[in-house]
C-alpha positions as CSV (number, residue, x, y, z in Angstrom):
1,M,-116.5,140.2,98.6
2,V,-120.5,139.8,97.6
3,L,-119.3,138.9,94.0
4,S,-116.6,136.1,95.3
5,L,-119.2,134.7,97.7
6,A,-121.8,134.5,95.0
7,R,-119.4,132.4,92.6
8,Q,-118.2,130.4,95.4
9,A,-121.8,129.4,96.4
10,V,-122.7,128.5,92.8
11,I,-119.4,126.5,92.2
12,I,-120.4,124.6,95.6
13,K,-123.8,124.2,94.7
14,S,-123.2,122.8,91.4
15,G,-121.5,119.8,93.0
16,N,-124.4,119.1,95.7
17,N,-127.6,117.8,93.5
18,T,-129.9,119.0,96.6
19,S,-128.6,122.6,96.2
20,V,-130.7,125.5,94.7
21,I,-129.9,129.0,93.9
22,T,-131.2,131.5,96.3
23,G,-130.6,134.9,94.9
24,N,-130.1,136.9,91.9
25,Y,-126.6,137.4,92.4
26,E,-125.9,133.5,92.3
27,L,-128.2,133.4,89.2
28,S,-126.3,136.0,87.2
29,Y,-123.2,134.2,87.7
30,A,-124.7,130.9,86.9
31,L,-125.7,132.5,83.5
32,G,-122.8,133.5,82.8
33,L,-121.1,130.2,83.7
34,L,-123.6,128.4,81.5
35,V,-123.0,130.4,78.3
36,N,-119.2,129.9,79.2
37,Q,-119.4,126.2,79.5
38,T,-121.9,125.5,76.8
39,G,-120.4,127.4,74.1
40,I,-123.5,129.0,73.4
41,L,-123.5,132.7,72.0
42,F,-124.4,135.2,75.0
43,P,-127.7,137.3,74.2
44,G,-126.5,140.6,74.8
45,D,-129.9,142.1,73.9
46,Y,-131.7,141.1,77.4
47,T,-133.7,143.7,79.2
48,N,-133.6,142.0,82.6
49,L,-132.4,139.0,84.6
50,Q,-135.3,136.9,83.7
51,D,-135.3,137.9,80.3
52,L,-131.6,136.7,80.0
53,Q,-132.4,133.5,82.0
54,E,-135.1,132.6,79.3
55,K,-132.8,133.4,76.6
56,V,-129.9,131.2,77.7
57,L,-132.3,128.4,78.5
58,K,-133.7,128.4,74.8
59,A,-130.0,128.9,73.6
60,V,-129.1,125.6,75.7
61,E,-132.3,123.8,75.2
62,G,-131.2,120.4,73.1
63,K,-127.6,120.7,73.9
64,K,-126.0,117.8,74.9
65,I,-124.5,118.3,78.5
66,E,-122.1,115.3,79.8
67,D,-120.5,117.3,82.9
68,E,-122.4,116.2,86.0
69,K,-122.0,119.6,87.7
70,L,-123.0,121.6,84.4
71,E,-126.1,119.6,84.1
72,H,-126.9,120.4,88.0
73,L,-126.3,124.0,87.3
74,L,-128.4,124.2,84.4
75,R,-131.1,122.3,86.6
76,M,-130.6,125.0,89.2
77,V,-131.0,127.7,86.8
78,R,-134.1,126.2,85.4
79,L,-135.9,126.2,88.8
80,Y,-134.8,129.9,90.3
81,K,-137.4,132.4,89.8
82,P,-135.5,135.8,89.8
83,L,-136.8,138.8,91.4
84,D,-137.2,142.0,89.4
85,E,-134.4,143.6,91.0
86,F,-130.8,144.1,88.5
87,D,-128.0,146.1,89.4
88,E,-124.4,146.7,88.4
89,Q,-123.0,143.7,90.6
90,M,-125.1,141.1,88.8
91,S,-123.8,142.4,85.7
92,E,-120.4,142.0,87.0
93,L,-121.3,138.5,88.0
94,I,-122.7,137.8,84.4
95,N,-119.0,138.7,83.1
96,M,-117.3,136.6,85.9
97,G,-119.2,133.7,85.0
98,L,-118.7,134.5,81.2
99,G,-114.9,134.9,81.8
100,E,-114.5,132.1,84.1
101,K,-111.3,130.0,83.5
102,Y,-111.4,127.7,86.6
103,P,-115.1,126.9,86.6
104,W,-115.0,124.3,89.6
105,D,-112.3,125.4,91.6
106,I,-113.4,127.9,94.2
107,H,-109.9,128.9,95.2
108,Q,-109.2,130.1,91.7
109,T,-110.5,133.3,90.3
């Protein structure tokens, strides 16, 4: 349940320019989705969520993003400062984002 709620929150927030990421679960899914949608290589050598965030943002730097939702997703990821916690559900959310087939449809999984 937590996984699908975090996924839905990120999808909905990506369509609303005033929304922000509010937790590590949302960030985890968002990072996987960013990698999925931008075509960058997943940096598998991260040590924590902040490290992964920095590596994904560095890899995306300079990429032309034309999708409005993806651009806002990137903006939200840049603004969020992750907490030190990292658990198995966050790993699952990263993988959900990486494998996402319906990125902007909250009803699909």
